[in-house]
C-alpha positions in Angstrom: -31.5 -57.4 5.4 -33.6 -54.6 4.0 -33.0 -51.2 5.6 -36.6 -50.0 5.2 -39.8 -51.0 7.0 -43.4 -50.0 6.1 -45.7 -49.5 9.1 -49.4 -49.9 8.6 -51.9 -49.5 11.6 -55.1 -51.4 11.0 -58.6 -51.7 12.5 -61.3 -53.4 10.5 -59.5 -53.3 7.2 -60.2 -56.8 5.8 -61.4 -55.4 2.5 -58.1 -53.6 1.9 -55.2 -55.3 3.7 -54.5 -58.2 1.4 -54.5 -56.1 -1.8 -52.5 -53.4 -0.1 -49.7 -55.7 1.0 -49.5 -57.3 -2.4 -49.2 -53.9 -4.0 -46.5 -52.9 -1.6 -44.6 -56.1 -2.4 -45.0 -55.3 -6.1 -43.3 -51.9 -5.5 -40.4 -53.6 -3.7 -40.4 -57.2 -2.7 -37.6 -56.8 -0.1 -39.5 -54.2 2.1 -40.4 -55.3 5.6 -44.1 -54.7 6.2 -45.2 -54.2 9.8 -48.9 -54.5 10.4 -50.1 -53.1 13.8 -53.6 -54.4 14.4 -55.8 -53.3 17.3 -57.8 -56.5 17.7 -59.9 -55.9 14.6 -63.3 -57.6 15.0 -63.5 -58.3 11.3 -60.5 -60.6 11.3 -57.9 -58.3 9.7 -55.2 -60.0 11.7 -56.2 -63.4 10.5 -55.7 -62.4 6.9 -52.3 -61.0 7.8 -51.4 -64.3 9.5 -52.2 -66.2 6.3 -50.0 -63.8 4.3 -47.1 -64.3 6.7 -47.0 -67.9 5.6 -46.4 -66.8 2.0 -44.3 -63.6 2.4 -41.5 -63.8 5.0 -41.1 -60.0 5.0 -44.5 -59.5 6.7 -44.6 -58.9 10.5 -47.7 -58.6 12.7 -48.0 -56.8 16.0 -51.3 -57.8 17.7 -52.6 -55.4 20.3 -55.5 -56.2 22.7 -57.7 -53.3 21.9 -58.0 -50.1 19.9 -55.2 -48.0 21.4 -54.8 -45.1 18.9 -52.9 -44.3 15.8 -50.0 -42.6 17.6 -49.3 -45.6 19.8 -49.5 -47.9 16.8 -46.8 -45.9 15.0 -44.7 -46.0 18.1 -45.0 -49.8 18.4 -44.0 -50.0 14.7 -41.0 -47.7 15.1 -39.8 -49.7 18.1 -40.3 -53.1 16.3 -38.5 -51.8 13.2 -35.5 -50.7 15.1 -35.2 -53.5 17.7 -36.3 -56.5 15.6 -35.4 -55.6 12.1 -32.5 -53.1 12.6 -34.2 -50.8 10.1 -32.6 -47.5 9.2 -35.8 -46.0 7.5 -39.5 -46.4 8.3 -42.4 -45.5 6.1 -45.9 -44.9 7.5 -49.1 -45.2 5.4 -52.8 -45.7 5.7 -54.3 -49.1 5.1 -57.2 -48.0 2.9 -55.4 -47.3 -0.4 -55.6 -43.5 0.2 -51.8 -43.7 -0.1 -50.6 -45.2 -3.3 -47.8 -47.9 -2.8 -46.3 -46.8 -6.1 -45.0 -43.7 -4.2 -42.9 -45.8 -1.8 -39.8 -46.0 -4.1 -39.8 -42.2 -4.4 -39.9 -41.8 -0.6 -37.1 -44.3 -0.1 -35.0 -42.5 -2.7 -35.4 -39.1 -1.0 -34.6 -40.6 2.4 -31.0 -41.0 1.3 -30.7 -37.2 1.5 -33.5 -36.2 3.9 -34.4 -37.0 7.5 -38.2 -36.8 6.9 -40.0 -37.1 3.6 -43.7 -36.2 3.6 -46.2 -37.4 0.9 -47.9 -34.1 0.6 -51.4 -33.3 -0.7 -50.8 -29.6 -0.6 -47.4 -29.1 -2.1 -47.1 -28.3 -5.8 -48.4 -31.2 -7.8 -50.3 -32.8 -4.9 -54.0 -33.7 -5.3 -57.0 -34.8 -3.3 -59.6 -36.9 -5.2 -63.1 -38.0 -4.2 -62.8 -36.8 -0.6 -66.0 -35.4 0.9 -66.2 -31.6 1.3 -66.3 -31.9 5.1 -63.1 -34.0 5.2 -61.3 -31.5 2.9 -62.4 -28.7 5.2 -61.2 -30.5 8.3 -57.8 -31.3 6.7 -57.3 -27.8 5.5 -58.3 -26.3 8.8 -55.9 -28.7 10.7 -53.0 -27.7 8.4 -53.8 -24.0 8.8 -53.7 -24.3 12.6 -50.5 -26.4 12.6 -48.8 -23.9 10.3 -50.1 -20.6 11.7 -50.3 -21.3 15.4 -47.9 -24.2 16.1 -45.3 -22.9 13.6 -44.8 -26.1 11.6 -43.1 -25.1 8.4 -44.6 -27.7 6.0 -47.6 -27.6 3.7 -49.1 -30.9 4.8 -48.6 -31.4 8.6 -51.3 -34.0 8.9 -50.3 -36.4 6.1 -49.8 -40.0 7.4 -47.8 -41.0 4.3 -44.2 -40.3 5.4 -40.7 -41.7 5.5 -38.5 -41.2 8.5 -34.9 -41.9 9.3 -34.8 -43.9 12.5 -31.9 -41.7 13.6 -34.1 -38.7 13.5 -36.9 -40.4 15.4 -34.5 -41.4 18.2 -33.4 -37.8 18.7 -36.9 -36.8 19.8 -37.7 -39.8 22.1 -40.7 -40.7 20.0 -42.1 -43.2 22.5 -42.8 -40.3 24.9 -44.9 -38.2 22.6 -48.1 -37.2 24.5 -50.6 -37.3 21.6 -51.9 -40.8 20.8 -54.5 -40.3 18.1 -54.4 -38.5 14.7 -52.9 -35.5 16.4 -49.7 -37.6 16.8 -49.0 -36.7 13.2 -48.8 -33.0 14.0 -46.9 -33.4 17.2 -44.2 -35.7 15.8 -43.5 -33.4 12.8 -43.4 -30.4 15.2 -40.8 -32.1 17.3 -38.7 -33.4 14.4 -38.7 -30.0 12.8 -37.0 -28.5 15.9 -34.0 -30.8 15.6 -30.9 -28.7 14.6 -30.0 -29.1 10.9 -32.9 -31.4 10.2 -33.7 -31.9 6.5 -37.4 -32.2 5.5 -38.8 -32.6 2.0 -42.4 -32.8 0.7 -43.1 -34.7 -2.4 -46.5 -34.5 -4.2 -49.0 -37.3 -3.9 -52.5 -38.0 -5.1 -54.7 -38.7 -2.1 -57.7 -41.0 -2.8 -60.6 -41.3 -0.4 -61.2 -44.9 0.7 -63.6 -47.1 -1.2 -64.0 -49.9 1.4 -64.4 -49.7 5.2 -65.2 -46.7 7.4 -63.1 -43.7 8.3 -61.6 -43.8 11.8 -61.7 -40.0 12.3 -64.3 -39.2 15.0 -65.5 -36.0 16.7 -63.3 -37.1 19.7 -60.2 -37.2 17.5 -61.0 -33.7 16.2 -61.3 -32.4 19.7 -58.0 -34.1 20.7 -56.3 -32.6 17.7 -57.5 -29.1 18.6 -56.2 -29.7 22.2 -52.8 -30.6 20.7 -52.7 -27.4 18.7 -53.6 -25.3 21.7 -51.0 -27.1 23.9 -48.2 -26.7 21.4 -49.1 -23.1 20.6 -48.9 -22.1 24.3 -45.5 -23.7 24.5 -44.3 -22.0 21.4 -45.5 -18.5 22.6 -43.8 -18.9 26.0 -40.5 -20.5 25.0 -40.3 -18.7 21.7 -37.2 -19.5 19.6 -35.9 -22.3 21.8 -38.5 -24.8 21.0 -36.0 -27.5 20.1 -35.3 -27.9 23.8 -38.9 -29.2 24.1 -37.6 -32.5 22.5 -35.3 -33.1 25.5 -37.6 -32.2 28.4 -41.3 -32.8 27.8 -40.8 -36.5 27.6 -39.7 -36.5 31.3 -43.3 -35.9 32.3 -45.0 -38.8 34.0 -48.4 -37.2 33.7 -49.8 -34.3 31.7 -51.9 -31.9 33.6 -52.0 -28.1 34.2 -49.6 -28.2 37.2 -47.3 -30.4 35.3 -47.3 -28.0 32.4 -46.7 -25.0 34.6 -43.7 -26.8 36.2 -42.4 -27.6 32.7 -42.6 -24.0 31.5 -40.9 -22.7 34.6 -38.0 -25.1 34.7 -37.3 -25.3 31.0 -37.4 -21.6 30.7 -34.8 -21.4 33.4 -32.7 -24.2 31.7 -32.7 -22.2 28.5 -31.3 -19.1 30.2 -28.7 -21.0 32.2 -27.5 -23.0 29.2 -26.8 -19.7 27.3 -24.5 -18.6 30.2 -22.3 -21.7 30.2 -19.1 -22.1 28.3 -17.8 -25.1 26.5 -16.4 -27.9 28.6 -17.5 -30.2 31.4 -20.4 -29.4 33.8 -21.1 -30.2 37.4 -24.8 -30.0 38.4 -25.0 -29.6 42.2 -28.3 -31.0 43.5 -29.3 -32.9 40.3 -32.4 -34.5 41.8 -35.8 -33.9 40.2 -36.9 -30.2 40.2 -40.6 -31.1 40.6 -42.8 -34.1 41.0 -43.5 -34.3 37.3 -39.9 -34.2 36.0 -37.2 -36.8 36.3 -33.9 -36.9 38.2 -31.1 -35.3 36.2 -33.5 -33.1 34.2 -31.0 -30.3 33.6 -28.2 -32.7 32.6 -30.6 -34.4 30.2 -31.6 -31.0 28.9 -28.1 -29.7 28.3 -27.1 -33.1 26.9 -23.3 -32.8 27.2 -21.1 -35.9 27.4 -18.8 -34.6 30.1 -21.5 -34.0 32.7 -21.6 -35.0 36.4 -24.4 -34.7 38.9 -24.2 -34.8 42.7 -27.0 -35.0 45.3 -27.5 -35.9 48.9 -29.8 -38.7 47.9 -28.9 -41.7 45.8 -30.1 -41.1 42.2 -30.0 -43.2 39.0 -28.9 -41.1 36.1 -29.3 -43.0 32.9 -27.2 -40.8 30.7 -24.7 -39.1 33.0 -22.3 -39.8 35.9 -23.6 -39.5 39.4 -21.9 -39.2 42.8 -23.6 -39.1 46.1 -22.0 -36.1 47.8 -22.4 -33.0 49.9 -21.8 -29.5 48.5 -19.7 -28.7 51.6 -17.2 -31.5 50.8 -17.2 -32.5 47.2 -14.9 -35.4 46.0 -13.3 -33.6 43.1 -9.8 -32.4 42.5 -9.0 -28.7 42.6 -9.7 -26.7 39.4 -11.6 -29.6 37.8 -14.8 -28.1 36.2 -15.3 -25.6 33.4 -18.9 -25.0 34.6 -20.7 -25.5 37.9 -24.5 -25.1 38.2 -26.3 -24.8 41.5 -30.1 -24.5 41.1 -32.3 -24.1 44.2 -29.4 -25.2 46.5 -27.8 -22.4 48.4 -31.1 -21.3 50.1 -31.2 -24.7 51.8 -27.7 -24.4 53.3 -26.8 -22.5 56.5 -23.1 -22.4 55.7 -23.3 -20.5 52.4 -19.7 -19.1 52.6 -18.3 -22.6 53.1 -20.3 -23.9 50.1 -19.1 -21.0 47.8 -15.5 -21.6 48.8 -15.9 -25.4 48.0 -17.3 -24.5 44.6 -14.5 -22.1 44.0 -12.0 -24.8 44.8 -13.2 -27.2 42.2 -13.6 -24.6 39.4 -11.0 -23.9 36.8 -9.5 -20.4 36.9 -11.6 -19.3 33.9 -14.6 -21.4 35.0 -18.3 -20.3 35.1 -20.6 -20.6 38.0 -24.4 -20.2 37.6 -26.6 -19.9 40.6 -30.4 -20.0 40.6 -32.1 -19.0 43.9 -35.2 -17.2 45.0 -35.1 -13.4 45.2 -36.7 -13.0 48.6 -38.8 -10.0 47.5 -42.4 -9.2 48.4 -43.5 -10.9 45.2 -41.6 -14.1 46.1 -43.1 -14.2 49.6 -46.6 -14.0 48.2 -45.9 -16.7 45.5 -44.2 -19.0 48.0 -47.0 -18.7 50.5 -49.6 -19.6 47.9 -47.5 -22.4 46.4 -46.4 -24.0 49.7 -50.0 -24.1 51.0 -51.5 -25.6 47.8 -49.7 -27.7 45.1 -46.2 -27.2 46.7 -47.2 -29.0 49.9 -45.8 -32.2 48.4 -42.3 -30.9 48.5 -42.0 -29.5 52.1 -38.9 -27.5 51.2 -37.4 -25.4 54.0 -35.4 -22.3 53.0 -32.7 -21.7 55.7 -31.5 -18.6 53.9 -33.9 -15.8 52.8 -31.8 -13.3 51.0 -33.1 -10.7 48.5 -31.2 -9.9 45.3 -28.8 -7.3 46.9 -27.9 -9.7 49.8 -27.2 -12.6 47.4 -25.0 -10.4 45.2 -23.1 -9.1 48.2 -22.5 -12.6 49.5 -21.4 -14.1 46.1 -19.2 -11.1 45.2 -16.9 -12.0 48.1 -15.7 -15.0 46.1 -16.7 -14.5 42.5 -17.0 -11.8 39.9 -20.7 -11.4 39.0 -21.0 -11.0 35.3 -24.8 -11.3 34.6 -28.1 -11.5 36.5 -31.5 -12.4 35.3 -34.9 -12.4 37.0 -36.7 -15.5 35.8 -40.5 -15.1 36.1 -39.7 -11.9 38.1 -38.9 -13.9 41.3 -36.2 -16.5 40.5 -32.7 -15.0 40.5 -30.2 -16.4 38.1 -26.6 -15.2 38.6 -23.6 -15.9 36.3 -20.2 -15.6 38.0 -16.5 -16.0 37.1 -13.8 -17.2 39.5 -11.6 -14.4 40.9 
């Protein structure tokens, strides 16, 4: 079975699709060709159905309506992996703007790179017969993607690409928020943040379509600008740790300003805590969802270590890590079992803090690390908590049984652990790194 699949989204492409498929087959007759058609009124899917009877390597995904370029790619990625066991996928337009003769070059480069981009703007790349306004939009989009979002390629909006399936799976591609043409920018943004990822741009000649109509609308341009703004804000706040975005943003069930605020707060804290931990296993005490818009086990998914365990008072289904329903005051673990213990937003809800700290100390190895995150009950915190608990935070109804300030927390914790580091996250959330004594 061929390892490579070519994915082509279509909508009203009856003038192009037959010739394009035949040209692709000429370049490599063994390639799987996946057409994702959004119920084209012009009968594009019917033409593909006829070709399927001739070429067994053609596959057709019919969708009920026009659902966006991004979701079409996702459907193709999923089909290529699950149905064809593909190791590589190539995406291209259906209007001959991408020359099928370039496909062998993309496949060849995928042997050494995770992402290969057919680039109009790298050395040797060209754009022919494209209207001035289209060129301006393309250049502007690439400028914004490079300057503001921080994507380090010359053509971030090219749809002619080759991906290793392995790289796509690392970013949870089916959870990407963008669903239109801005999907192209967001997916390359996320892939580029994978550690040790290899990306290469190869020059292509881009030809403007001769038949059919362009699908880029004013709405798509607005959505693309929104994507740039959203990713830029994230980049500014999280700074160098953008690769963590790949593990956490996909946990959002919705995308709205409150959701985004929650995301920024929690992932920022996760980044700081992860830097305090040592190698080895981890126990996350209270591993339930940190906010309405994030999933259970968010921190464990974020840190992504194999030897991780979560406990919580409520029954939770953790898809990637072990879970035990347990109470912090009586945990079912052997003495000196964990290298790292994390307790975020836990101790302030417990009256018997001393007993909880002794139980944590019992299960920690002698050189183990404990990281605690808890509110610093300062004037700023009281103001923020009053506003939050009477507006968006009403859904949580959390009750804090302990209201210590920074000094009181440090005095309490120092009875059982050596405090090595403190950090005030967002000026009101206290993060404390401790060692067992």
